[in-house]
N, CA, C and O atoms as a GROMACS GRO file, in nm:
protein
  516
    1MET      N    1  -0.379   0.749  -0.530
    1MET     CA    2  -0.310   0.762  -0.666
    1MET      C    3  -0.254   0.625  -0.711
    1MET      O    4  -0.198   0.546  -0.635
    2SER      N    5  -0.274   0.608  -0.840
    2SER     CA    6  -0.222   0.473  -0.894
    2SER      C    7  -0.074   0.468  -0.900
    2SER      O    8  -0.005   0.568  -0.926
    3SER      N    9  -0.024   0.346  -0.875
    3SER     CA   10   0.129   0.327  -0.884
    3SER      C   11   0.158   0.331  -1.030
    3SER      O   12   0.074   0.324  -1.119
    4LEU      N   13   0.292   0.342  -1.045
    4LEU     CA   14   0.352   0.330  -1.191
    4LEU      C   15   0.311   0.215  -1.244
    4LEU      O   16   0.272   0.224  -1.360
    5PHE      N   17   0.307   0.084  -1.183
    5PHE     CA   18   0.270  -0.041  -1.243
    5PHE      C   19   0.121  -0.035  -1.276
    5PHE      O   20   0.084  -0.086  -1.382
    6THR      N   21   0.038   0.019  -1.199
    6THR     CA   22  -0.107   0.018  -1.231
    6THR      C   23  -0.123   0.100  -1.355
    6THR      O   24  -0.205   0.062  -1.438
    7LYS      N   25  -0.054   0.209  -1.375
    7LYS     CA   26  -0.063   0.276  -1.493
    7LYS      C   27  -0.012   0.203  -1.608
    7LYS      O   28  -0.065   0.228  -1.716
    8ILE      N   29   0.083   0.113  -1.604
    8ILE     CA   30   0.124   0.027  -1.708
    8ILE      C   31   0.010  -0.071  -1.739
    8ILE      O   32  -0.023  -0.095  -1.855
    9VAL      N   33  -0.054  -0.130  -1.628
    9VAL     CA   34  -0.167  -0.224  -1.641
    9VAL      C   35  -0.277  -0.158  -1.728
    9VAL      O   36  -0.330  -0.220  -1.820
   10HIS      N   37  -0.310  -0.027  -1.698
   10HIS     CA   38  -0.409   0.037  -1.762
   10HIS      C   39  -0.368   0.102  -1.903
   10HIS      O   40  -0.452   0.163  -1.970
   11GLY      N   41  -0.249   0.088  -1.940
   11GLY     CA   42  -0.210   0.120  -2.071
   11GLY      C   43  -0.171   0.269  -2.076
   11GLY      O   44  -0.158   0.325  -2.184
   12GLU      N   45  -0.153   0.337  -1.953
   12GLU     CA   46  -0.128   0.481  -1.952
   12GLU      C   47   0.021   0.507  -1.974
   12GLU      O   48   0.058   0.617  -2.014
   13ILE      N   49   0.112   0.400  -1.948
   13ILE     CA   50   0.243   0.407  -1.972
   13ILE      C   51   0.273   0.293  -2.050
   13ILE      O   52   0.218   0.186  -2.022
   14PRO      N   53   0.359   0.302  -2.150
   14PRO     CA   54   0.403   0.179  -2.237
   14PRO      C   55   0.491   0.089  -2.158
   14PRO      O   56   0.557   0.131  -2.063
   15ALA      N   57   0.493  -0.034  -2.198
   15ALA     CA   58   0.575  -0.136  -2.144
   15ALA      C   59   0.610  -0.240  -2.252
   15ALA      O   60   0.543  -0.253  -2.355
   16TYR      N   61   0.719  -0.314  -2.224
   16TYR     CA   62   0.760  -0.410  -2.318
   16TYR      C   63   0.710  -0.548  -2.262
   16TYR      O   64   0.783  -0.624  -2.197
   17LYS      N   65   0.578  -0.575  -2.294
   17LYS     CA   66   0.509  -0.687  -2.222
   17LYS      C   67   0.550  -0.823  -2.278
   17LYS      O   68   0.568  -0.841  -2.399
   18ILE      N   69   0.565  -0.914  -2.189
   18ILE     CA   70   0.602  -1.054  -2.218
   18ILE      C   71   0.487  -1.149  -2.211
   18ILE      O   72   0.465  -1.230  -2.301
   19ALA      N   73   0.411  -1.137  -2.097
   19ALA     CA   74   0.310  -1.232  -2.077
   19ALA      C   75   0.202  -1.160  -1.998
   19ALA      O   76   0.232  -1.072  -1.918
   20GLU      N   77   0.072  -1.199  -2.018
   20GLU     CA   78  -0.040  -1.133  -1.946
   20GLU      C   79  -0.154  -1.232  -1.943
   20GLU      O   80  -0.177  -1.304  -2.041
   21ASP      N   81  -0.225  -1.237  -1.836
   21ASP     CA   82  -0.353  -1.300  -1.821
   21ASP      C   83  -0.449  -1.213  -1.744
   21ASP      O   84  -0.420  -1.095  -1.724
   22SER      N   85  -0.565  -1.265  -1.699
   22SER     CA   86  -0.665  -1.171  -1.644
   22SER      C   87  -0.613  -1.119  -1.503
   22SER      O   88  -0.666  -1.019  -1.455
   23GLN      N   89  -0.506  -1.187  -1.432
   23GLN     CA   90  -0.465  -1.137  -1.301
   23GLN      C   91  -0.325  -1.078  -1.298
   23GLN      O   92  -0.291  -1.002  -1.207
   24PHE      N   93  -0.245  -1.110  -1.398
   24PHE     CA   94  -0.098  -1.080  -1.380
   24PHE      C   95  -0.051  -1.022  -1.520
   24PHE      O   96  -0.112  -1.035  -1.626
   25LEU      N   97   0.068  -0.959  -1.500
   25LEU     CA   98   0.136  -0.903  -1.620
   25LEU      C   99   0.291  -0.918  -1.594
   25LEU      O  100   0.344  -0.895  -1.485
   26ALA      N  101   0.355  -0.959  -1.708
   26ALA     CA  102   0.507  -0.962  -1.704
   26ALA      C  103   0.566  -0.864  -1.812
   26ALA      O  104   0.522  -0.868  -1.926
   27PHE      N  105   0.658  -0.782  -1.779
   27PHE     CA  106   0.727  -0.695  -1.866
   27PHE      C  107   0.865  -0.673  -1.845
   27PHE      O  108   0.912  -0.696  -1.733
   28LEU      N  109   0.935  -0.633  -1.935
   28LEU     CA  110   1.084  -0.601  -1.917
   28LEU      C  111   1.104  -0.478  -1.826
   28LEU      O  112   1.034  -0.378  -1.835
   29ASP      N  113   1.200  -0.493  -1.741
   29ASP     CA  114   1.248  -0.376  -1.660
   29ASP      C  115   1.321  -0.294  -1.757
   29ASP      O  116   1.408  -0.342  -1.830
   30VAL      N  117   1.283  -0.158  -1.757
   30VAL     CA  118   1.358  -0.070  -1.853
   30VAL      C  119   1.497  -0.020  -1.790
   30VAL      O  120   1.576   0.049  -1.856
   31ARG      N  121   1.519  -0.054  -1.672
   31ARG     CA  122   1.659  -0.034  -1.620
   31ARG      C  123   1.709  -0.165  -1.562
   31ARG      O  124   1.723  -0.182  -1.441
   32PRO      N  125   1.736  -0.256  -1.653
   32PRO     CA  126   1.764  -0.402  -1.617
   32PRO      C  127   1.896  -0.414  -1.538
   32PRO      O  128   1.988  -0.336  -1.561
   33ASN      N  129   1.907  -0.508  -1.447
   33ASN     CA  130   2.034  -0.549  -1.388
   33ASN      C  131   2.106  -0.632  -1.487
   33ASN      O  132   2.229  -0.629  -1.490
   34ALA      N  133   2.038  -0.706  -1.569
   34ALA     CA  134   2.099  -0.791  -1.684
   34ALA      C  135   1.992  -0.810  -1.793
   34ALA      O  136   1.872  -0.799  -1.769
   35LYS      N  137   2.043  -0.839  -1.912
   35LYS     CA  138   1.961  -0.862  -2.018
   35LYS      C  139   1.854  -0.957  -1.988
   35LYS      O  140   1.882  -1.070  -1.946
   36GLY      N  141   1.728  -0.918  -2.007
   36GLY     CA  142   1.609  -1.002  -1.983
   36GLY      C  143   1.544  -0.985  -1.846
   36GLY      O  144   1.443  -1.049  -1.816
   37HIS      N  145   1.601  -0.898  -1.762
   37HIS     CA  146   1.536  -0.855  -1.635
   37HIS      C  147   1.395  -0.827  -1.654
   37HIS      O  148   1.361  -0.731  -1.723
   38THR      N  149   1.305  -0.908  -1.591
   38THR     CA  150   1.158  -0.895  -1.599
   38THR      C  151   1.089  -0.882  -1.466
   38THR      O  152   1.129  -0.938  -1.364
   39LEU      N  153   0.985  -0.804  -1.473
   39LEU     CA  154   0.903  -0.783  -1.356
   39LEU      C  155   0.770  -0.848  -1.379
   39LEU      O  156   0.707  -0.826  -1.482
   40CYS      N  157   0.723  -0.930  -1.282
   40CYS     CA  158   0.592  -0.989  -1.276
   40CYS      C  159   0.506  -0.926  -1.172
   40CYS      O  160   0.552  -0.917  -1.058
   41ILE      N  161   0.388  -0.881  -1.199
   41ILE     CA  162   0.307  -0.807  -1.113
   41ILE      C  163   0.159  -0.856  -1.106
   41ILE      O  164   0.106  -0.906  -1.205
   42PRO      N  165   0.094  -0.842  -0.990
   42PRO     CA  166  -0.047  -0.863  -1.012
   42PRO      C  167  -0.112  -0.736  -1.062
   42PRO      O  168  -0.072  -0.625  -1.028
   43LYS      N  169  -0.215  -0.759  -1.146
   43LYS     CA  170  -0.287  -0.635  -1.190
   43LYS      C  171  -0.366  -0.565  -1.083
   43LYS      O  172  -0.393  -0.446  -1.099
   44LYS      N  173  -0.404  -0.627  -0.981
   44LYS     CA  174  -0.456  -0.559  -0.866
   44LYS      C  175  -0.353  -0.496  -0.788
   44LYS      O  176  -0.253  -0.561  -0.758
   45GLU      N  177  -0.367  -0.373  -0.753
   45GLU     CA  178  -0.255  -0.301  -0.685
   45GLU      C  179  -0.256  -0.338  -0.531
   45GLU      O  180  -0.347  -0.313  -0.452
   46VAL      N  181  -0.140  -0.402  -0.503
   46VAL     CA  182  -0.122  -0.431  -0.360
   46VAL      C  183   0.016  -0.390  -0.336
   46VAL      O  184   0.102  -0.419  -0.419
   47ASP      N  185   0.047  -0.319  -0.217
   47ASP     CA  186   0.176  -0.263  -0.188
   47ASP      C  187   0.273  -0.372  -0.146
   47ASP      O  188   0.383  -0.376  -0.201
   48TYR      N  189   0.240  -0.458  -0.055
   48TYR     CA  190   0.337  -0.550   0.002
   48TYR      C  191   0.297  -0.690  -0.016
   48TYR      O  192   0.182  -0.726   0.009
   49ILE      N  193   0.390  -0.772  -0.060
   49ILE     CA  194   0.366  -0.907  -0.113
   49ILE      C  195   0.304  -0.986   0.000
   49ILE      O  196   0.215  -1.064  -0.033
   50PHE      N  197   0.333  -0.978   0.119
   50PHE     CA  198   0.269  -1.057   0.227
   50PHE      C  199   0.132  -1.004   0.275
   50PHE      O  200   0.072  -1.060   0.367
   51ASP      N  201   0.082  -0.891   0.208
   51ASP     CA  202  -0.050  -0.848   0.221
   51ASP      C  203  -0.139  -0.916   0.121
   51ASP      O  204  -0.261  -0.901   0.130
   52MET      N  205  -0.086  -0.991   0.026
   52MET     CA  206  -0.173  -1.056  -0.067
   52MET      C  207  -0.236  -1.178  -0.006
   52MET      O  208  -0.174  -1.240   0.080
   53ASP      N  209  -0.353  -1.214  -0.044
   53ASP     CA  210  -0.406  -1.345   0.006
   53ASP      C  211  -0.330  -1.456  -0.044
   53ASP      O  212  -0.264  -1.442  -0.147
   54GLU      N  213  -0.335  -1.571   0.022
   54GLU     CA  214  -0.242  -1.675  -0.009
   54GLU      C  215  -0.265  -1.734  -0.154
   54GLU      O  216  -0.173  -1.773  -0.226
   55GLN      N  217  -0.391  -1.737  -0.187
   55GLN     CA  218  -0.417  -1.797  -0.338
   55GLN      C  219  -0.351  -1.700  -0.441
   55GLN      O  220  -0.288  -1.746  -0.537
   56MET      N  221  -0.366  -1.565  -0.421
   56MET     CA  222  -0.324  -1.476  -0.520
   56MET      C  223  -0.157  -1.484  -0.518
   56MET      O  224  -0.091  -1.480  -0.621
   57TYR      N  225  -0.109  -1.494  -0.404
   57TYR     CA  226   0.046  -1.507  -0.388
   57TYR      C  227   0.092  -1.632  -0.455
   57TYR      O  228   0.192  -1.626  -0.527
   58MET      N  229   0.023  -1.754  -0.435
   58MET     CA  230   0.068  -1.867  -0.504
   58MET      C  231   0.053  -1.857  -0.657
   58MET      O  232   0.138  -1.902  -0.733
   59GLU      N  233  -0.059  -1.796  -0.698
   59GLU     CA  234  -0.080  -1.781  -0.841
   59GLU      C  235   0.024  -1.685  -0.911
   59GLU      O  236   0.063  -1.705  -1.026
   60LEU      N  237   0.064  -1.583  -0.833
   60LEU     CA  238   0.176  -1.494  -0.876
   60LEU      C  239   0.304  -1.575  -0.900
   60LEU      O  240   0.369  -1.560  -1.003
   61MET      N  241   0.338  -1.662  -0.801
   61MET     CA  242   0.454  -1.745  -0.812
   61MET      C  243   0.451  -1.836  -0.931
   61MET      O  244   0.550  -1.853  -1.001
   62ARG      N  245   0.326  -1.899  -0.956
   62ARG     CA  246   0.307  -1.983  -1.059
   62ARG      C  247   0.328  -1.913  -1.205
   62ARG      O  248   0.389  -1.963  -1.299
   63PHE      N  249   0.269  -1.797  -1.202
   63PHE     CA  250   0.289  -1.710  -1.324
   63PHE      C  251   0.436  -1.679  -1.341
   63PHE      O  252   0.492  -1.702  -1.448
   64SER      N  253   0.501  -1.627  -1.236
   64SER     CA  254   0.643  -1.598  -1.245
   64SER      C  255   0.729  -1.713  -1.296
   64SER      O  256   0.817  -1.693  -1.380
   65ARG      N  257   0.703  -1.833  -1.244
   65ARG     CA  258   0.774  -1.958  -1.290
   65ARG      C  259   0.761  -1.977  -1.436
   65ARG      O  260   0.858  -2.012  -1.503
   66LYS      N  261   0.644  -1.956  -1.490
   66LYS     CA  262   0.618  -1.980  -1.630
   66LYS      C  263   0.700  -1.883  -1.710
   66LYS      O  264   0.756  -1.923  -1.813
   67VAL      N  265   0.712  -1.757  -1.671
   67VAL     CA  266   0.792  -1.656  -1.733
   67VAL      C  267   0.944  -1.679  -1.720
   67VAL      O  268   1.024  -1.654  -1.811
   68ALA      N  269   0.977  -1.727  -1.603
   68ALA     CA  270   1.123  -1.763  -1.580
   68ALA      C  271   1.162  -1.871  -1.671
   68ALA      O  272   1.273  -1.867  -1.725
   69LEU      N  273   1.079  -1.968  -1.692
   69LEU     CA  274   1.123  -2.076  -1.780
   69LEU      C  275   1.126  -2.029  -1.931
   69LEU      O  276   1.207  -2.080  -2.009
   70ALA      N  277   1.046  -1.940  -1.969
   70ALA     CA  278   1.069  -1.881  -2.103
   70ALA      C  279   1.201  -1.792  -2.110
   70ALA      O  280   1.271  -1.789  -2.211
   71LEU      N  281   1.227  -1.727  -2.002
   71LEU     CA  282   1.355  -1.649  -2.000
   71LEU      C  283   1.465  -1.732  -2.017
   71LEU      O  284   1.558  -1.693  -2.088
   72GLU      N  285   1.468  -1.855  -1.956
   72GLU     CA  286   1.589  -1.946  -1.964
   72GLU      C  287   1.606  -1.994  -2.098
   72GLU      O  288   1.720  -2.018  -2.139
   73LYS      N  289   1.491  -2.013  -2.181
   73LYS     CA  290   1.503  -2.058  -2.315
   73LYS      C  291   1.547  -1.947  -2.417
   73LYS      O  292   1.585  -1.972  -2.531
   74THR      N  293   1.538  -1.820  -2.364
   74THR     CA  294   1.562  -1.711  -2.458
   74THR      C  295   1.694  -1.636  -2.433
   74THR      O  296   1.766  -1.597  -2.526
   75VAL      N  297   1.723  -1.618  -2.304
   75VAL     CA  298   1.845  -1.546  -2.263
   75VAL      C  299   1.947  -1.634  -2.205
   75VAL      O  300   1.919  -1.706  -2.109
   76GLU      N  301   2.071  -1.634  -2.261
   76GLU     CA  302   2.170  -1.728  -2.218
   76GLU      C  303   2.208  -1.676  -2.074
   76GLU      O  304   2.239  -1.559  -2.051
   77CYS      N  305   2.203  -1.777  -1.978
   77CYS     CA  306   2.226  -1.755  -1.841
   77CYS      C  307   2.245  -1.883  -1.778
   77CYS      O  308   2.206  -1.986  -1.833
   78LYS      N  309   2.308  -1.885  -1.656
   78LYS     CA  310   2.325  -2.007  -1.579
   78LYS      C  311   2.183  -2.038  -1.501
   78LYS      O  312   2.146  -2.154  -1.482
   79ARG      N  313   2.118  -1.942  -1.464
   79ARG     CA  314   1.986  -1.961  -1.401
   79ARG      C  315   1.918  -1.826  -1.391
   79ARG      O  316   1.980  -1.723  -1.421
   80VAL      N  317   1.785  -1.823  -1.348
   80VAL     CA  318   1.713  -1.707  -1.332
   80VAL      C  319   1.700  -1.690  -1.182
   80VAL      O  320   1.653  -1.778  -1.110
   81GLY      N  321   1.747  -1.566  -1.137
   81GLY     CA  322   1.732  -1.534  -0.996
   81GLY      C  323   1.593  -1.470  -0.974
   81GLY      O  324   1.526  -1.422  -1.065
   82VAL      N  325   1.557  -1.474  -0.849
   82VAL     CA  326   1.422  -1.416  -0.810
   82VAL      C  327   1.446  -1.330  -0.700
   82VAL      O  328   1.519  -1.367  -0.608
   83ALA      N  329   1.384  -1.203  -0.698
   83ALA     CA  330   1.393  -1.114  -0.583
   83ALA      C  331   1.265  -1.038  -0.573
   83ALA      O  332   1.208  -0.997  -0.674
   84VAL      N  333   1.220  -1.018  -0.448
   84VAL     CA  334   1.111  -0.942  -0.414
   84VAL      C  335   1.159  -0.835  -0.315
   84VAL      O  336   1.178  -0.866  -0.198
   85VAL      N  337   1.177  -0.714  -0.357
   85VAL     CA  338   1.225  -0.609  -0.260
   85VAL      C  339   1.112  -0.522  -0.202
   85VAL      O  340   1.094  -0.507  -0.081
   86GLY      N  341   1.036  -0.465  -0.300
   86GLY     CA  342   0.914  -0.392  -0.269
   86GLY      C  343   0.937  -0.247  -0.204
   86GLY      O  344   0.845  -0.195  -0.140
   87LEU      N  345   1.048  -0.190  -0.218
   87LEU     CA  346   1.060  -0.051  -0.170
   87LEU      C  347   1.053   0.052  -0.269
   87LEU      O  348   1.012   0.164  -0.242
   88GLU      N  349   1.092   0.017  -0.385
   88GLU     CA  350   1.099   0.128  -0.494
   88GLU      C  351   0.958   0.166  -0.557
   88GLU      O  352   0.935   0.282  -0.592
   89VAL      N  353   0.868   0.070  -0.569
   89VAL     CA  354   0.742   0.094  -0.627
   89VAL      C  355   0.641   0.032  -0.529
   89VAL      O  356   0.655  -0.085  -0.494
   90PRO      N  357   0.542   0.107  -0.486
   90PRO     CA  358   0.439   0.053  -0.392
   90PRO      C  359   0.341  -0.038  -0.456
   90PRO      O  360   0.220  -0.019  -0.441
   91HIS      N  361   0.387  -0.137  -0.527
   91HIS     CA  362   0.307  -0.236  -0.601
   91HIS      C  363   0.387  -0.371  -0.609
   91HIS      O  364   0.499  -0.376  -0.660
   92VAL      N  365   0.329  -0.473  -0.558
   92VAL     CA  366   0.399  -0.602  -0.548
   92VAL      C  367   0.465  -0.628  -0.696
   92VAL      O  368   0.403  -0.610  -0.801
   93HIS      N  369   0.593  -0.671  -0.689
   93HIS     CA  370   0.657  -0.701  -0.809
   93HIS      C  371   0.768  -0.807  -0.784
   93HIS      O  372   0.850  -0.794  -0.693
   94VAL      N  373   0.768  -0.909  -0.866
   94VAL     CA  374   0.873  -1.010  -0.860
   94VAL      C  375   0.973  -0.987  -0.976
   94VAL      O  376   0.938  -0.982  -1.094
   95HIS      N  377   1.104  -0.972  -0.932
   95HIS     CA  378   1.204  -0.957  -1.024
   95HIS      C  379   1.257  -1.089  -1.067
   95HIS      O  380   1.295  -1.172  -0.985
   96LEU      N  381   1.262  -1.108  -1.198
   96LEU     CA  382   1.320  -1.225  -1.259
   96LEU      C  383   1.447  -1.186  -1.323
   96LEU      O  384   1.443  -1.112  -1.421
   97ILE      N  385   1.563  -1.230  -1.275
   97ILE     CA  386   1.688  -1.174  -1.342
   97ILE      C  387   1.777  -1.282  -1.397
   97ILE      O  388   1.827  -1.360  -1.316
   98PRO      N  389   1.804  -1.298  -1.526
   98PRO     CA  390   1.888  -1.393  -1.577
   98PRO      C  391   2.033  -1.370  -1.513
   98PRO      O  392   2.085  -1.258  -1.513
   99LEU      N  393   2.092  -1.476  -1.461
   99LEU     CA  394   2.210  -1.466  -1.384
   99LEU      C  395   2.329  -1.546  -1.442
   99LEU      O  396   2.312  -1.662  -1.479
  100ASN      N  397   2.448  -1.484  -1.449
  100ASN     CA  398   2.572  -1.556  -1.490
  100ASN      C  399   2.664  -1.532  -1.376
  100ASN      O  400   2.758  -1.611  -1.359
  101ASP      N  401   2.646  -1.426  -1.294
  101ASP     CA  402   2.726  -1.424  -1.177
  101ASP      C  403   2.642  -1.345  -1.065
  101ASP      O  404   2.534  -1.293  -1.093
  102MET      N  405   2.695  -1.341  -0.942
  102MET     CA  406   2.629  -1.276  -0.837
  102MET      C  407   2.605  -1.127  -0.857
  102MET      O  408   2.513  -1.067  -0.801
  103GLY      N  409   2.684  -1.073  -0.935
  103GLY     CA  410   2.682  -0.920  -0.964
  103GLY      C  411   2.556  -0.885  -1.040
  103GLY      O  412   2.508  -0.772  -1.034
  104ASP      N  413   2.504  -0.978  -1.109
  104ASP     CA  414   2.375  -0.958  -1.190
  104ASP      C  415   2.255  -0.931  -1.086
  104ASP      O  416   2.154  -0.875  -1.128
  105MET      N  417   2.264  -0.968  -0.963
  105MET     CA  418   2.161  -0.934  -0.862
  105MET      C  419   2.176  -0.794  -0.807
  105MET      O  420   2.084  -0.742  -0.743
  106ASN      N  421   2.289  -0.734  -0.830
  106ASN     CA  422   2.321  -0.594  -0.769
  106ASN      C  423   2.223  -0.492  -0.833
  106ASN      O  424   2.231  -0.465  -0.953
  107PHE      N  425   2.137  -0.442  -0.757
  107PHE     CA  426   2.040  -0.342  -0.810
  107PHE      C  427   2.105  -0.207  -0.831
  107PHE      O  428   2.038  -0.115  -0.880
  108ALA      N  429   2.232  -0.191  -0.797
  108ALA     CA  430   2.294  -0.070  -0.828
  108ALA      C  431   2.348  -0.072  -0.970
  108ALA      O  432   2.376   0.035  -1.024
  109ASN      N  433   2.364  -0.181  -1.032
  109ASN     CA  434   2.412  -0.209  -1.171
  109ASN      C  435   2.302  -0.193  -1.264
  109ASN      O  436   2.190  -0.231  -1.230
  110HIS      N  437   2.322  -0.139  -1.382
  110HIS     CA  438   2.223  -0.142  -1.485
  110HIS      C  439   2.277  -0.184  -1.620
  110HIS      O  440   2.388  -0.144  -1.654
  111HIS      N  441   2.207  -0.260  -1.695
  111HIS     CA  442   2.255  -0.294  -1.827
  111HIS      C  443   2.170  -0.214  -1.928
  111HIS      O  444   2.047  -0.220  -1.932
  112GLU      N  445   2.248  -0.138  -2.008
  112GLU     CA  446   2.193  -0.050  -2.110
  112GLU      C  447   2.131  -0.121  -2.223
  112GLU      O  448   2.200  -0.204  -2.283
  113MET      N  449   2.006  -0.099  -2.262
  113MET     CA  450   1.950  -0.151  -2.381
  113MET      C  451   1.873  -0.042  -2.454
  113MET      O  452   1.817   0.048  -2.391
  114SER      N  453   1.869  -0.048  -2.589
  114SER     CA  454   1.792   0.042  -2.662
  114SER      C  455   1.649   0.003  -2.673
  114SER      O  456   1.616  -0.114  -2.651
  115GLU      N  457   1.562   0.095  -2.706
  115GLU     CA  458   1.414   0.055  -2.728
  115GLU      C  459   1.397  -0.058  -2.818
  115GLU      O  460   1.317  -0.149  -2.793
  116GLU      N  461   1.469  -0.055  -2.920
  116GLU     CA  462   1.461  -0.171  -3.019
  116GLU      C  463   1.506  -0.300  -2.962
  116GLU      O  464   1.442  -0.403  -2.984
  117GLN      N  465   1.610  -0.299  -2.892
  117GLN     CA  466   1.654  -0.419  -2.820
  117GLN      C  467   1.560  -0.479  -2.724
  117GLN      O  468   1.538  -0.600  -2.716
  118LEU      N  469   1.501  -0.383  -2.649
  118LEU     CA  470   1.399  -0.423  -2.556
  118LEU      C  471   1.277  -0.484  -2.618
  118LEU      O  472   1.225  -0.583  -2.567
  119LYS      N  473   1.227  -0.428  -2.728
  119LYS     CA  474   1.118  -0.467  -2.810
  119LYS      C  475   1.153  -0.610  -2.859
  119LYS      O  476   1.079  -0.704  -2.831
  120GLU      N  477   1.257  -0.626  -2.927
  120GLU     CA  478   1.291  -0.757  -2.979
  120GLU      C  479   1.308  -0.866  -2.873
  120GLU      O  480   1.276  -0.982  -2.898
  121LEU      N  481   1.358  -0.831  -2.757
  121LEU     CA  482   1.375  -0.923  -2.651
  121LEU      C  483   1.243  -0.965  -2.599
  121LEU      O  484   1.220  -1.085  -2.580
  122ALA      N  485   1.157  -0.876  -2.576
  122ALA     CA  486   1.024  -0.900  -2.520
  122ALA      C  487   0.951  -0.999  -2.612
  122ALA      O  488   0.892  -1.095  -2.564
  123GLU      N  489   0.956  -0.974  -2.750
  123GLU     CA  490   0.894  -1.060  -2.834
  123GLU      C  491   0.953  -1.201  -2.842
  123GLU      O  492   0.881  -1.299  -2.858
  124SER      N  493   1.087  -1.208  -2.830
  124SER     CA  494   1.143  -1.336  -2.823
  124SER      C  495   1.112  -1.424  -2.699
  124SER      O  496   1.099  -1.546  -2.707
  125ILE      N  497   1.102  -1.354  -2.585
  125ILE     CA  498   1.065  -1.433  -2.462
  125ILE      C  499   0.918  -1.471  -2.474
  125ILE      O  500   0.881  -1.583  -2.439
  126HIS      N  501   0.834  -1.383  -2.523
  126HIS     CA  502   0.696  -1.423  -2.536
  126HIS      C  503   0.679  -1.546  -2.626
  126HIS      O  504   0.592  -1.629  -2.600
  127VAL      N  505   0.761  -1.557  -2.731
  127VAL     CA  506   0.750  -1.668  -2.820
  127VAL      C  507   0.777  -1.805  -2.747
  127VAL      O  508   0.726  -1.909  -2.788
  128ASN      N  509   0.861  -1.799  -2.634
  128ASN     CA  510   0.894  -1.908  -2.558
  128ASN      C  511   0.808  -1.950  -2.451
  128ASN      O  512   0.836  -2.050  -2.383
  129LEU      N  513   0.700  -1.877  -2.431
  129LEU     CA  514   0.601  -1.905  -2.325
  129LEU      C  515   0.530  -2.038  -2.351
  129LEU      O  516   0.443  -2.078  -2.273
   0.00000   0.00000   0.00000
């Protein structure tokens, strides 16, 4: 059965896309820890990050860096935090979270945003790629 993220890759579930290439996709988390919380995923469904081959792992990190730099240009923050947890969805995903304090990394906290706010933010980040 396809993961939630594979369904996003195939267009079966909508997402606020920021960046995409032939191997990877970046989109806004709809339950963000902070404004701009973004997920970077490989299009190929792999459950655990360390099961990825080294080349794909390095390319995912390169893709994530590019997105993080665009986030820094778009969302006011001290820096962009990075987390890979891998328990909630069985598909590798890198969390990029704009940080102003350590509480922004707490996955129990969620920043409420409307669909319109998410759409506008995704477009703004994309422009800064």
